[in-house]
C-alpha positions in Angstrom: -41.5 -147.6 111.3 -45.1 -146.7 111.9 -47.7 -146.3 109.4 -48.0 -142.8 110.4 -44.1 -142.2 110.2 -44.1 -143.9 107.1 -46.7 -141.2 105.8 -44.5 -138.3 106.9 -41.5 -139.6 105.1 -42.9 -139.5 102.4 -44.7 -136.5 102.6 -41.5 -135.0 103.4 -40.0 -136.5 100.0 -42.7 -135.2 98.2 -42.1 -131.5 100.1 -38.5 -131.8 98.8 -39.0 -133.1 95.2 -41.5 -129.9 94.5 -39.3 -127.7 96.3 -36.4 -128.5 93.5 -38.8 -128.8 90.9 -39.8 -125.5 91.8 -36.7 -124.2 91.8 -35.5 -125.8 88.7 -38.6 -124.3 86.9 -37.7 -120.7 88.5 -34.0 -120.9 86.7 -35.2 -122.4 83.5 -37.7 -119.3 83.7 -34.7 -116.7 84.7 -32.4 -118.3 82.1 -35.2 -118.2 79.3 -35.5 -114.3 80.1 -31.9 -113.7 80.0 -32.1 -115.5 76.7 -34.8 -113.3 75.5 -33.1 -110.3 76.2 -29.8 -110.9 74.7 -31.5 -112.2 71.9 -33.1 -108.7 71.0 -29.4 -107.3 71.2 -27.7 -110.0 69.1 -30.3 -111.0 66.8 -32.0 -108.2 63.8 -35.6 -109.0 64.4 -35.4 -110.8 60.7 -33.1 -113.1 62.4 -35.0 -113.5 65.4 -38.2 -114.0 63.2 -35.9 -117.0 61.3 -35.2 -118.4 64.5 -38.4 -118.6 65.8 -39.9 -120.4 62.4 -37.3 -122.9 63.3 -38.1 -123.3 66.7 -41.1 -124.4 65.8 -39.8 -127.1 63.6 -36.9 -128.2 65.4 -37.3 -126.3 68.6 -33.9 -127.9 69.8 -31.6 -126.8 66.5 -33.1 -123.4 67.3 -31.9 -123.1 71.2 -28.3 -124.6 70.2 -27.8 -122.3 67.3 -29.2 -119.0 69.4 -27.2 -119.6 72.6 -24.3 -120.7 70.5 -24.7 -117.6 68.6 -25.4 -115.3 71.9 -22.1 -116.9 73.5 -20.0 -116.0 70.5 -21.3 -112.4 70.4 -20.7 -112.2 74.2 -17.1 -113.1 73.7 -16.5 -110.8 70.8 -16.0 -113.4 68.2 -19.5 -112.2 66.5 -20.4 -109.0 64.3 -23.8 -107.6 66.1 -26.3 -107.5 65.1 -26.5 -110.8 63.7 -28.2 -110.3 60.1 -31.0 -112.6 58.7 -28.9 -113.6 55.7 -25.6 -114.3 57.9 -27.8 -116.9 60.2 -29.6 -118.0 56.9 -25.7 -119.2 56.0 -24.8 -120.8 59.6 -28.5 -122.9 59.2 -27.8 -123.9 55.2 -23.9 -125.2 56.8 -25.7 -127.2 59.6 -28.1 -128.5 57.5 -25.3 -129.5 54.5 -22.9 -131.1 56.9 -25.7 -132.9 58.5 -26.8 -134.5 55.0 -23.2 -135.0 54.4 -22.9 -137.4 57.9 -26.0 -139.2 57.0 -25.7 -139.1 53.0 
């Protein structure tokens, strides 16, 4: 394989990877838009604020809780809107169960 062919092959690989990364980025942005829209429906403003505060400290936990509760709401297994007090209870249960697991 000549040097030009090798460069062309590498460039083509890089182009494909960049396209794949761009598609993944677009997919994630779209997913975030959907979650944000559903979050406005499922949570009260106070509960959303609490989730956003949690997201600053524990982003992965906030995302998991948010997605889980949205899924339950979509299945009709959760009263909408989720009040801040109920969200606090859920977060407290998670905290206590994680303390028992490590303690």
